[in-house]
VOPAGU-2260 file (C-alpha; in pm, 1 decimal, decimal comma):
REM VOPAGU-2260
SITE   aa  ch    i         X         Y         Z
SITE  UNK   A    0    1123,0    2899,0    3380,7
SITE  UNK   A    1     767,3    3035,2    3366,9
SITE  UNK   A    2     493,7    2891,7    3582,1
SITE  UNK   A    3     184,2    2744,8    3419,6
SITE  UNK   A    4     -27,3    3039,3    3534,3
SITE  UNK   A    5     180,1    3291,3    3338,8
SITE  UNK   A    6     206,1    3084,9    3019,2
SITE  UNK   A    7    -160,3    3100,3    2933,3
SITE  UNK   A    8    -372,4    2824,0    2785,0
SITE  UNK   A    9    -215,4    2543,3    2583,1
SITE  UNK   A   10    -295,8    2485,9    2218,3
SITE  UNK   A   11    -508,1    2186,6    2321,5
SITE  UNK   A   12    -709,2    2398,6    2567,3
SITE  UNK   A   13    -766,1    2662,1    2299,0
SITE  UNK   A   14    -865,8    2402,5    2040,1
SITE  UNK   A   15   -1105,5    2221,7    2277,3
SITE  UNK   A   16   -1252,9    2555,0    2388,1
SITE  UNK   A   17   -1315,1    2654,8    2028,0
SITE  UNK   A   18   -1474,1    2315,9    1950,2
SITE  UNK   A   19   -1706,7    2353,3    2249,4
SITE  UNK   A   20   -1793,3    2709,4    2144,0
SITE  UNK   A   21   -1874,7    2594,8    1792,6
SITE  UNK   A   22   -2084,8    2299,2    1913,8
SITE  UNK   A   23   -2288,2    2515,0    2152,0
SITE  UNK   A   24   -2333,1    2786,5    1888,4
SITE  UNK   A   25   -2477,6    2531,8    1645,4
SITE  UNK   A   26   -2716,6    2399,4    1911,8
SITE  UNK   A   27   -2837,5    2751,0    1993,1
SITE  UNK   A   28   -2860,2    2849,7    1626,3
SITE  UNK   A   29   -3071,9    2545,3    1541,3
SITE  UNK   A   30   -3302,6    2615,1    1834,5
SITE  UNK   A   31   -3246,0    2271,8    1988,1
SITE  UNK   A   32   -3312,8    2414,6    2333,4
SITE  UNK   A   33   -3685,9    2446,0    2380,9
SITE  UNK   A   34   -3664,7    2670,5    2686,5
SITE  UNK   A   35   -3918,1    2958,0    2679,3
SITE  UNK   A   36   -3660,4    3190,5    2837,8
SITE  UNK   A   37   -3439,1    3147,0    2531,0
SITE  UNK   A   38   -3708,9    3188,3    2267,9
SITE  UNK   A   39   -3650,4    3499,1    2059,3
SITE  UNK   A   40   -3322,5    3582,0    2234,0
SITE  UNK   A   41   -3017,1    3527,4    2013,5
SITE  UNK   A   42   -2719,4    3439,8    2231,3
SITE  UNK   A   43   -2358,3    3493,9    2138,2
SITE  UNK   A   44   -2096,8    3265,9    2288,1
SITE  UNK   A   45   -1800,4    3499,0    2302,8
SITE  UNK   A   46   -1541,7    3266,5    2454,2
SITE  UNK   A   47   -1491,4    2923,4    2605,1
SITE  UNK   A   48   -1200,2    2863,5    2840,0
SITE  UNK   A   49   -1112,8    2503,1    2912,7
SITE  UNK   A   50    -919,7    2417,3    3228,1
SITE  UNK   A   51    -580,6    2248,0    3182,8
SITE  UNK   A   52    -727,5    1904,2    3262,9
SITE  UNK   A   53   -1017,5    1971,4    3018,7
SITE  UNK   A   54   -1272,3    1866,1    3282,4
SITE  UNK   A   55   -1432,6    2210,4    3307,2
SITE  UNK   A   56   -1527,4    2465,1    3045,0
SITE  UNK   A   57   -1614,4    2823,4    3135,8
SITE  UNK   A   58   -1850,2    2959,1    2872,8
SITE  UNK   A   59   -1893,8    3334,6    2837,5
SITE  UNK   A   60   -2220,5    3445,3    2679,8
SITE  UNK   A   61   -2395,7    3765,8    2586,6
SITE  UNK   A   62   -2754,8    3789,7    2465,4
SITE  UNK   A   63   -2795,4    4009,7    2159,3
SITE  UNK   A   64   -2853,8    4365,5    2273,7
SITE  UNK   A   65   -2718,3    4287,2    2619,5
SITE  UNK   A   66   -3065,1    4250,4    2771,4
SITE  UNK   A   67   -3222,9    3948,2    2935,5
SITE  UNK   A   68   -2890,8    3799,7    3034,1
SITE  UNK   A   69   -3015,5    3673,5    3372,6
SITE  UNK   A   70   -3297,2    3475,2    3208,5
SITE  UNK   A   71   -3059,3    3341,3    2944,6
SITE  UNK   A   72   -2804,1    3239,9    3205,4
SITE  UNK   A   73   -3072,3    3065,4    3413,6
SITE  UNK   A   74   -3205,2    2881,9    3107,0
SITE  UNK   A   75   -2857,9    2767,0    2999,3
SITE  UNK   A   76   -2784,8    2642,2    3349,7
SITE  UNK   A   77   -3112,6    2444,7    3344,0
SITE  UNK   A   78   -3004,7    2287,2    3014,4
SITE  UNK   A   79   -2650,7    2213,1    3133,8
SITE  UNK   A   80   -2692,9    1832,6    3133,7
SITE  UNK   A   81   -2838,0    1829,0    2780,8
SITE  UNK   A   82   -2565,5    2061,5    2652,0
SITE  UNK   A   83   -2291,3    1858,3    2818,6
SITE  UNK   A   84   -2427,8    1543,1    2654,7
SITE  UNK   A   85   -2432,3    1713,1    2314,4
SITE  UNK   A   86   -2074,8    1834,6    2359,8
SITE  UNK   A   87   -1965,1    1482,7    2460,4
SITE  UNK   A   88   -2131,9    1335,2    2149,4
SITE  UNK   A   89   -1964,0    1586,8    1920,5
SITE  UNK   A   90   -1620,1    1623,3    2074,8
SITE  UNK   A   91   -1454,3    1297,7    2166,1
SITE  UNK   A   92   -1263,0    1353,6    2487,7
SITE  UNK   A   93   -1177,2    1121,8    2773,6
SITE  UNK   A   94   -1417,7    1314,4    2999,0
SITE  UNK   A   95   -1712,0    1532,4    2907,9
SITE  UNK   A   96   -1631,9    1873,8    3056,5
SITE  UNK   A   97   -1858,5    2031,4    3315,7
SITE  UNK   A   98   -2006,3    2345,9    3166,2
SITE  UNK   A   99   -2002,5    2669,4    3365,3
SITE  UNK   A  100   -2190,3    2962,4    3211,4
SITE  UNK   A  101   -2092,8    3324,2    3279,0
SITE  UNK   A  102   -2200,0    3661,1    3146,7
SITE  UNK   A  103   -1927,8    3818,1    2933,0
SITE  UNK   A  104   -1856,6    4153,5    3091,0
SITE  UNK   A  105   -1584,1    4259,7    2847,8
SITE  UNK   A  106   -1835,9    4462,4    2644,6
SITE  UNK   A  107   -1928,2    4664,2    2954,5
SITE  UNK   A  108   -1560,9    4713,7    3040,0
SITE  UNK   A  109   -1481,5    4829,3    2685,1
SITE  UNK   A  110   -1773,2    5070,6    2694,0
SITE  UNK   A  111   -1654,6    5208,4    3028,5
SITE  UNK   A  112   -1301,5    5260,1    2893,0
SITE  UNK   A  113   -1444,8    5431,8    2583,6
SITE  UNK   A  114   -1644,8    5665,5    2807,7
SITE  UNK   A  115   -1334,8    5746,3    3011,2
SITE  UNK   A  116   -1130,2    5818,3    2699,4
SITE  UNK   A  117   -1396,5    6058,8    2571,2
SITE  UNK   A  118   -1393,7    6257,4    2896,2
SITE  UNK   A  119   -1262,6    6607,5    2814,7
SITE  UNK   A  120   -1006,4    6596,4    3097,5
SITE  UNK   A  121    -862,2    6268,1    2970,7
SITE  UNK   A  122    -887,0    6370,1    2604,1
SITE  UNK   A  123    -669,1    6675,4    2662,8
SITE  UNK   A  124    -399,4    6455,0    2814,3
SITE  UNK   A  125    -390,6    6213,5    2522,4
SITE  UNK   A  126    -427,6    6468,6    2237,3
SITE  UNK   A  127    -114,4    6424,8    2021,5
SITE  UNK   A  128    -142,9    6783,5    1888,6
SITE  UNK   A  129    -115,6    6931,8    2235,4
SITE  UNK   A  130     240,6    7037,9    2317,4
SITE  UNK   A  131     391,5    6885,8    2629,1
SITE  UNK   A  132     384,3    7122,1    2924,1
SITE  UNK   A  133     712,9    7209,1    3088,7
SITE  UNK   A  134     713,7    7149,7    3459,4
């Protein structure tokens, strides 16, 4: 029998996470947040992970172009109460989840892996045309 940690998120967690992501994306798209640190900075919500009890939602964001993420993160944290209220109004759950904003670092990790794969020493090892060396 697998433990809960190895199973991954439930369908309910995924569905609630996607609903939260959609709700926040609409709020940001409409410009409902009047924070000067967010003006002119399009923000992408890449993922929302809800905890099993649905009381917390970890929201991963990335400003367009990858710049100004500290200001965006600070502004979203200032607006946390407003955003939580909007989520609670839109998504009817027993408890409104606490929102925790994080910078999505997967783009940086993917870029780093791409750079490693383009390294000539690595490229020679993964070239399918290169015959295997006998040891």
